[in-house]
N, C-alpha and C positions, 0 to 999 in steps of 0.2 A: 504492499501499499504507500501509495507517492506522499510526502512531508505536508500536499494543500487536501489534500483528500481526509489526512487523518484529521487533521488542522477544521475541515469542516464538521465532518463527523461528532467530533466535540463541539460545534457548537451546539449542530442539533438536538442533542441530548440538553447541554447546558442548558438552553431558548424553551425544551419539552418543561423542563423542572423545573424554568419561570413560569411558563404559565398553569400548570400545575399547580404549581403554590399557591399564581393568583388566585383560580376557582377555590381552594379549599381554606382560604385564610382571608378573602374578601368577603365578608357578611353578603346578604340577600338584601335588606337593606337598605345599603348603600349598594346597591343593583338597581334595586329597586327610584330607589331616588335619581342615579344617574342618568336615567335610561325616561323618569318624567320630565326631569330636568330636560335633556334632550329635546321629548316632545315641545312639552312648552315650548319651544324657544324657537324648533320647527310654528308653532301654531302664533303664536307671536309674528312671525319676520310673516308669515302669511295673510294675516287680519288686522295686521294694522294700520291707520290711515295713516294719512301724508308720499311723502315723495320716496322716495328713493336714496341712499340709500340707512336702511335700516344697522344702526350700529348697542349691540346688547350691554347691558357695563353688567352686571350683575344680576346671578339664578339663585337664587337658594331653596332650596327641598326643607321644608318644611313638617314634620309631623307630630299630629295635633297629641297634646298628653291625658286626652282620653286612657290610652292603656300603657300607662307611662312605666307600671308598677311590668308592663310583658317588655314594654322595652328597654327597663333594668334586666332584664330577665333576658329575652333576645342579648345585649351587648356581649354576654359572656355564655351564649348556647351554644349549644354540642349539637349536635345530628342528631340525637335521641330529644333532649327537649323538640327539636322540630316532631320528628313524628310521632309525640304523645302526642303532638296537634291543643298544647298549650298556647297559643302564640299566637292570638288573630292581629293582623297588623290593622291596625292607624289607615282613618284617613287623609293620606299625606295631599299636602300642596306646596304648589313653587311659587314662589313670589318672583319677578322681572321684569325688573330695575335698566330702559333703558328711552334710547336720544335716535326721536328724524327731525324731519324739518320742524313740525309742528315745537320742537321744544321735546324737554323731559317729562315721559311719562311709565305708566309705572301695569303690570298685568300681573293677575292673581287663575293660576289656574288647581283645582281642585280635583283628583280621580277621586272612582272607587275602586279598589284591586279585593281579588280577594289569592286564599294563598294553596299552595296542595301542601298539607303538610307532613306526610310520607317525602316528595322527593324535597322537597326547601327551597320553589320556585313560588312565582307568581301567573297567577292560570291564566285570568282576567284583569287587564287597563284597564279602563273604558277614562275616560273622561267624562268629568260630573257636570261644571264649571269654567268658563273661561270667561275671566272680567277684562277690560283692558277698558283702564281710563273709567270712565262713567257705563263706555258703551258694554253688552255681555253680549253674547252669542244665542239667533232665533231660537226655538228651539229646534228645528229644518236641520239647523248646521249643526248643532251637536249631536245628532242623530246620525249626521256622515260623519260622523269621526269613527279615523276605529278604533276595533279593537287591539290589542294585544300583551305581550307576553314577555317577563323580564324574567331570563333562566340566566344559565354557566357562559353561555360562551356572554352574555347581559355584564357578570362578573368582572370580566377581562375587559370588554369597553368602558366602564368604573374607572377603570387609573387610567383614561385616556382624555383629557382635557377639552371640554369647549371653548376652542380656541378664539381670544380677545375680550372671553368671558372672564369675569371673579364666580369661582361656585364657591357656596357650599351652604355642607352636608349638614343642615339642624336637628341629629338624631333621638335629641332626648330631651 
């Protein structure tokens, strides 16, 4: 085996180990927060009025306090806690601050989520409400927004930042 091929195989093994560690150690809650941040930023970019370009300043994922005990348990959870079904996810929200030709504004996205306890993934994430400034989405527009899931690949994507945007994770 030549030297270049050997270094390439070492690189591949290290990459696989790194990706495996990310999947194991990144919590599903963080993956959910990152996925809804990306979704909310995309929705705000498509729905915000004013002429382009739209500059997203920050996106903050917020978990409500109603399940505070469950969230604290989640922070030190293992797969067995997930399998027991002791975790009930809260209704997450994302606050987006942005600038466009009309000035500074904010948007708030609220989501409904359901978790598959045995797998530790979120199977159904659906937009509940989007409020951009004082304007909201019509019921028809809400119905047209897609439902998505958050799984193991999203744990990998959660470590990649949304470029040009400050991300804040308020998980508990």
